[in-house]
C-alpha positions in Angstrom: 0.0 0.0 0.0 1.3 3.4 -0.9 0.6 6.3 1.4 0.0 9.4 -0.8 -2.0 11.4 1.7 0.5 14.3 1.6 1.0 14.3 -2.1 -1.8 16.3 -3.8 -2.7 19.7 -5.0 -5.4 21.7 -3.4 -8.1 22.7 -5.9 -10.6 24.2 -3.5 -11.0 24.1 0.3 -12.7 20.7 0.0 -11.3 19.2 -3.2 -7.8 17.8 -3.5 -6.5 16.0 -6.5 -3.2 14.8 -8.2 -1.6 16.6 -11.0 -0.6 14.6 -14.1 3.0 14.6 -13.0 2.2 13.5 -9.5 0.1 10.6 -10.9 2.9 9.7 -13.3 5.4 9.6 -10.4 3.2 7.5 -8.2 2.7 5.0 -11.1 6.5 4.9 -11.4 6.9 4.2 -7.7 4.4 1.3 -7.9 6.2 -0.1 -11.0 9.5 0.1 -9.2 8.0 -1.8 -6.2 6.9 -4.4 -8.7 10.4 -4.6 -10.2 9.6 -2.8 -13.5 12.3 -0.2 -14.1 11.3 0.5 -17.7 8.4 2.8 -16.8 10.8 4.9 -14.6 13.3 5.3 -17.5 10.5 6.2 -19.9 9.2 8.8 -17.5 12.7 10.3 -16.9 13.3 10.5 -20.7 10.0 12.2 -21.2 10.9 14.7 -18.4 14.3 15.4 -20.0 12.7 15.9 -23.4 10.2 18.3 -21.9 13.0 20.2 -20.2 14.9 20.4 -23.5 11.8 21.7 -25.3 11.3 24.3 -22.6 15.0 25.3 -22.9 14.5 26.0 -26.6 11.4 28.1 -25.7 13.6 29.9 -23.2 16.1 30.7 -25.9 13.4 32.2 -28.1 11.9 34.2 -25.3 15.3 35.5 -24.2 16.1 36.5 -27.8 12.8 38.4 -27.9 13.6 40.1 -24.6 17.1 41.0 -25.7 15.8 42.5 -28.9 13.1 44.5 -27.1 15.5 45.7 -24.4 18.0 46.9 -27.0 15.3 48.6 -29.0 13.9 50.4 -26.0 17.3 51.4 -24.7 18.3 52.8 -28.1 15.0 54.7 -28.5 15.3 56.3 -25.0 19.0 57.0 -25.4 18.4 58.7 -28.8 15.6 60.8 -27.3 17.7 61.7 -24.2 20.6 62.9 -26.4 18.3 65.0 -28.5 16.5 66.4 -25.4 19.8 67.2 -23.7 20.8 69.3 -26.7 17.6 71.4 -26.2 17.6 71.4 -22.3 21.0 71.3 -20.5 19.2 70.3 -17.3 18.3 67.0 -18.9 21.9 65.8 -18.9 21.3 63.7 -15.8 18.7 61.7 -17.8 21.4 61.0 -20.5 23.8 60.0 -17.7 21.3 57.7 -16.0 20.9 55.8 -19.3 24.6 54.8 -19.2 23.9 51.2 -18.0 27.3 49.9 -16.9 26.4 46.2 -16.7 24.4 46.1 -20.0 27.2 44.6 -22.0 27.7 41.8 -19.5 24.0 41.0 -19.4 23.8 41.0 -23.2 26.8 38.6 -23.3 25.1 36.3 -20.7 21.9 36.4 -22.7 23.7 35.5 -25.9 25.5 32.6 -24.2 22.2 31.3 -22.8 20.5 31.5 -26.2 23.3 29.7 -27.9 23.3 26.9 -25.3 19.5 26.6 -25.0 18.9 26.6 -28.8 21.0 23.4 -29.0 19.4 21.8 -25.9 19.2 18.0 -26.0 17.5 15.7 -23.4 20.8 15.3 -21.5 20.8 15.9 -17.8 24.3 17.5 -17.6 23.6 19.9 -20.5 20.1 20.8 -19.1 21.7 21.4 -15.7 24.2 23.8 -17.2 21.4 25.7 -19.0 19.5 25.9 -15.7 22.6 27.4 -14.0 23.0 29.9 -16.8 19.3 31.0 -16.4 19.8 31.3 -12.7 23.0 33.4 -13.1 21.3 35.7 -15.6 18.1 36.4 -13.7 19.3 38.9 -11.2 21.6 41.0 -13.5 18.8 41.0 -16.1 16.2 42.2 -13.6 18.7 44.9 -12.4 19.2 46.1 -15.9 15.5 46.3 -16.7 14.9 48.1 -13.3 17.7 50.6 -14.0 16.3 51.4 -17.4 12.7 51.8 -16.0 14.0 53.9 -13.1 15.9 56.2 -15.5 12.8 56.7 -17.6 10.6 57.3 -14.5 13.1 59.8 -13.1 13.2 61.7 -16.3 9.5 61.7 -16.5 9.2 63.0 -13.0 11.9 65.7 -13.3 10.7 67.0 -16.6 7.2 68.2 -17.1 5.9 66.8 -20.4 9.2 66.8 -22.2 9.0 67.5 -25.9 11.5 67.7 -28.7 11.9 70.6 -31.0 9.5 68.9 -33.4 6.8 68.9 -30.7 6.7 65.2 -30.1 6.2 64.3 -26.5 8.4 61.7 -24.8 5.4 59.6 -23.8 
């Protein structure tokens, strides 16, 4: 008998059930008890394949994020340079957009994309990709926050900034 009282997901206050993965794992435990290791190996291979597929999705999403971040930074930097020519007080906005760690983050993103795009259902390679994701998360968040903070500070310090052409910043 298998005690699975603490293995469930709570659907509502009265209803508990098993996720598909939990059921699959319980079936593997039962099969191992009966001496059948084939089911476990099949399940592990499926999990590794799913992880490899998700790594490739991560590569595509990271590429999209990288492209959007570069585009946003370029657009805001171009505006800041033009606005600083018109308003000397806006020089701090231009300086705030000098993101020191941007090159490092972009390099880490490129490395992750290269590794994840070639992901195979191999535990060691997937573990390396997971470590790259983990190492990239905080610097990436910091870069996005710095850019957002610079834009918010410029928005706050300048009242409805406009270029000579009359186009507003926002």
